[in-house]
C-alpha positions, 0 to 999 in steps of 0.5 A, spaced: 525 728 625 523 723 631 517 726 631 515 724 624 517 717 625 513 717 632 507 719 628 508 715 622 509 709 627 502 710 631 499 711 624 501 704 622 499 701 628 492 704 628 492 702 621 494 695 622 489 694 628 483 697 624 485 691 618 485 686 623 478 688 626 475 688 619 478 681 618 476 678 624 469 681 623 469 678 616 471 671 618 465 671 623 460 673 618 462 668 614 462 663 619 455 665 621 453 664 614 456 657 613 452 655 620 446 658 617 446 654 611 448 648 614 442 648 619 437 650 614 432 644 613 431 643 606 424 640 604 424 634 600 421 635 593 415 630 592 417 624 588 415 623 580 409 618 579 412 611 577 409 608 571 407 600 572 412 595 569 410 592 563 408 584 564 414 579 562 413 576 555 412 568 556 419 564 555 420 561 548 426 556 546 426 560 540 428 567 543 435 564 546 437 562 538 441 569 538 445 567 545 446 560 542 449 563 536 453 568 539 456 563 544 463 562 542 466 558 547 462 551 546 460 549 539 455 544 542 450 550 543 449 551 536 442 550 534 443 548 527 445 541 528 449 538 522 446 531 521 452 527 518 449 521 513 454 516 513 454 513 506 456 506 505 463 505 502 463 503 494 463 495 493 470 493 491 472 492 484 470 486 480 477 482 480 479 480 473 479 473 471 486 470 468 487 472 461 487 467 455 494 464 454 497 466 447 500 461 443 501 465 436 498 468 431 497 468 423 495 473 418 493 470 411 491 476 408 484 477 411 487 480 418 490 477 424 488 471 427 490 470 434 491 462 437 489 463 444 486 458 449 482 460 456 488 456 460 494 452 459 491 446 458 485 447 454 483 447 447 487 452 442 482 457 439 483 461 432 480 468 435 479 474 430 478 481 433 471 482 435 470 475 437 470 472 444 474 467 448 471 466 455 470 473 458 474 477 454 473 480 447 479 480 442 480 487 440 487 487 436 493 483 436 500 484 433 507 481 433 508 485 440 501 487 443 494 484 444 488 488 446 482 485 450 476 488 452 473 486 459 467 489 463 467 495 459 475 496 460 481 496 455 486 491 457 493 491 454 498 486 454 505 484 451 504 478 447 510 475 451 507 476 458 501 471 455 505 465 453 505 459 458 513 459 460 512 452 463 510 449 457 515 452 453 520 449 458 518 442 458 518 442 450 525 445 451 527 439 456 524 434 452 527 436 445 534 437 449 533 430 451 535 432 458 534 426 463 530 429 470 530 422 473 536 420 478 541 416 475 540 408 476 545 405 481 551 402 479 550 394 478 554 390 483 561 388 482 562 381 478 566 376 482 570 373 477 572 365 477 576 361 473 570 358 469 573 356 463 569 355 456 562 357 456 556 355 451 558 353 444 557 359 439 555 354 433 560 355 428 567 352 427 566 349 434 568 355 438 565 357 445 563 363 448 567 366 454 563 367 461 563 374 463 565 372 470 571 368 467 578 370 471 582 366 466 587 370 462 588 370 454 592 364 452 589 359 457 588 352 455 583 348 458 578 342 456 581 343 449 580 350 448 584 356 448 582 363 450 583 368 445 581 376 447 582 380 440 581 388 440 575 391 435 572 398 434 567 396 439 571 393 444 574 387 446 572 380 443 573 374 447 572 367 445 575 360 446 578 356 440 579 349 439 586 347 440 590 346 434 585 350 430 
C-alpha cells in the first residue's frame, strides 16, 4: 500500500513539474510576441490629396437678416423697423351756445308755437317747428319737452329748464310788494314843550295843536281850552275858545 502511495505521489510531482514548465514556456512565448509587436516599425500611409477650399463670398448686410430675426435677446436687432406715425389728436368738440329762453307756447289750431328769446333780455319771438332762432332750429315743442337742432345734432330739454328763473323771481317779488331796501331810520324823538294854542283852523275860532305841545287835555291858556278826543283814526287835538 505504501508503495502505491509513493508511486502516486511521484507521478503527481512529475505532472506538476511538467505543467509548470509548459506554463512558463507559453508565458515566455507570449512575452516574445508582444515585444516583437511593440518593436515593429509601422510604415505610415500616404496622406489623401486635399482639395483647395472654395473662396469666401463677399459679405453683404442682407445675409445677416436670419441672425437678426432669430436673436431672441434684443428686440432692436429686428431688421423690420416699425415706423410709428403719430396722428394729431382730433380737435375739441365745438361748444354749444346757450339755449334760447322759453317764455311759453300756444296752439290756436295750426300747430304749436313757442315763445322764445335768444337771451333773457332780448325780444320775444313766435317760433314754429322748422324755424330758426339764433343758431338753433326748432323741431318740436309740447307742454313738457322742447327739441332743437344744432350743428346737425338733436338737443332735447324740458321746458322747465329753459325758463329764466331770475325774471320770474323778480316778478313774484314785485307782485308781492316785498320791500328789498333797508328800512328807513326812525325819526328823532320830538322834544315836547308847553307851547299853547297853535294856528287858527278857520272855523268856530278854533286853533290847532302843536305836535310838540306838552300841555295835557283841559289846560286853559290864552283864552283857549285844550281838547283831545278819540276818533276811529286816532286822537284828535284842538284848542276851543273858553265858554264855547
